[in-house]
C-alpha atoms as a printed R data frame, in Angstrom:
   type eleno elety resid chain resno       x       y       z
1  ATOM     1    CA   MET     A     1  84.113 110.604  62.597
2  ATOM     2    CA   ASP     A     2  87.321 108.727  62.494
3  ATOM     3    CA   LYS     A     3  89.346 111.718  63.519
4  ATOM     4    CA   LEU     A     4  86.917 112.467  66.405
5  ATOM     5    CA   PHE     A     5  87.338 108.921  67.557
6  ATOM     6    CA   ARG     A     6  91.152 109.258  67.550
7  ATOM     7    CA   LEU     A     7  90.933 112.504  69.457
8  ATOM     8    CA   THR     A     8  88.575 110.943  71.962
9  ATOM     9    CA   LYS     A     9  90.975 107.936  72.384
10 ATOM    10    CA   LYS     A    10  93.907 110.301  72.940
11 ATOM    11    CA   ASN     A    11  91.871 112.363  75.492
12 ATOM    12    CA   ASN     A    12  90.894 109.134  77.373
13 ATOM    13    CA   LYS     A    13  94.593 108.104  77.488
14 ATOM    14    CA   ALA     A    14  95.511 111.632  78.760
15 ATOM    15    CA   ILE     A    15  92.886 111.315  81.397
16 ATOM    16    CA   ILE     A    16  94.057 107.856  82.437
17 ATOM    17    CA   TYR     A    17  97.754 109.059  82.729
18 ATOM    18    CA   ASN     A    18  96.612 112.068  84.583
19 ATOM    19    CA   ASN     A    19  94.674 109.999  87.089
20 ATOM    20    CA   VAL     A    20  97.695 107.720  87.499
21 ATOM    21    CA   ILE     A    21  99.982 110.658  88.275
22 ATOM    22    CA   ILE     A    22  97.497 112.113  90.659
23 ATOM    23    CA   THR     A    23  97.007 108.740  92.511
24 ATOM    24    CA   THR     A    24 100.823 108.279  92.682
25 ATOM    25    CA   LEU     A    25 101.214 111.746  94.173
26 ATOM    26    CA   ALA     A    26  98.511 111.197  96.616
27 ATOM    27    CA   LEU     A    27  99.976 107.925  97.796
28 ATOM    28    CA   ALA     A    28 103.437 109.625  98.117
29 ATOM    29    CA   VAL     A    29 101.853 112.380 100.278
30 ATOM    30    CA   GLN     A    30 100.077 109.788 102.419
31 ATOM    31    CA   LYS     A    31 103.371 107.811 102.881
32 ATOM    32    CA   SER     A    32 105.246 110.962 103.668
33 ATOM    33    CA   PHE     A    33 102.536 111.973 106.298
34 ATOM    34    CA   ALA     A    34 102.591 108.618 107.817
35 ATOM    35    CA   LEU     A    35 106.384 108.495 108.055
36 ATOM    36    CA   ARG     A    36 106.456 111.977 109.625
37 ATOM    37    CA   TRP     A    37 103.844 110.888 112.170
38 ATOM    38    CA   LEU     A    38 105.664 107.690 113.011
39 ATOM    39    CA   GLY     A    39 108.909 109.661 113.467
40 ATOM    40    CA   ARG     A    40 107.105 112.110 115.846
41 ATOM    41    CA   LEU     A    41 105.644 109.085 117.745
42 ATOM    42    CA   ARG     A    42 109.114 107.524 118.007
43 ATOM    43    CA   GLU     A    43 110.554 110.765 119.398
44 ATOM    44    CA   TRP     A    44 107.793 110.939 121.858
45 ATOM    45    CA   LEU     A    45 108.275 107.462 123.104
46 ATOM    46    CA   LYS     A    46 112.046 108.124 123.542
47 ATOM    47    CA   SER     A    47 111.242 111.128 125.656
48 ATOM    48    CA   VAL     A    48 108.764 109.220 127.766
49 ATOM    49    CA   ARG     A    49 111.442 106.507 128.400
50 ATOM    50    CA   VAL     A    50 113.908 109.106 129.401
51 ATOM    51    CA   ARG     A    51 111.547 110.755 131.774
52 ATOM    52    CA   THR     A    52 110.444 107.413 133.174
53 ATOM    53    CA   ARG     A    53 114.074 106.462 133.786
54 ATOM    54    CA   LEU     A    54 114.770 109.898 135.454
55 ATOM    55    CA   GLY     A    55 111.624 109.507 137.551
56 ATOM    56    CA   ASN     A    56 112.591 105.975 138.639
57 ATOM    57    CA   SER     A    57 116.121 107.159 139.452
58 ATOM    58    CA   LEU     A    58 114.778 110.020 141.546
59 ATOM    59    CA   LEU     A    59 112.332 107.717 143.294
60 ATOM    60    CA   GLY     A    60 115.078 105.239 144.070
61 ATOM    61    CA   THR     A    61 117.147 108.115 145.479
62 ATOM    62    CA   THR     A    62 114.282 109.329 147.548
63 ATOM    63    CA   LEU     A    63 113.559 105.912 148.913
64 ATOM    64    CA   GLU     A    64 117.207 105.363 149.809
65 ATOM    65    CA   ASN     A    65 117.253 108.674 151.721
66 ATOM    66    CA   GLU     A    66 114.080 107.749 153.707
67 ATOM    67    CA   MET     A    67 115.627 104.497 154.911
């Protein structure tokens, strides 16, 4: 009985360690996904700013030519 208890205790520790590792990996994957998503959002915002600047520049040129 004592040996069975020790084995059960070891198994419980192994399960706890396993869960900690899985949770840590899951958090790392979530963080990685979030960072990639934020990076893509940042790149998109940069492209929008550039397009807006180009559009405003072209609009200004067009308005100057009309006057």
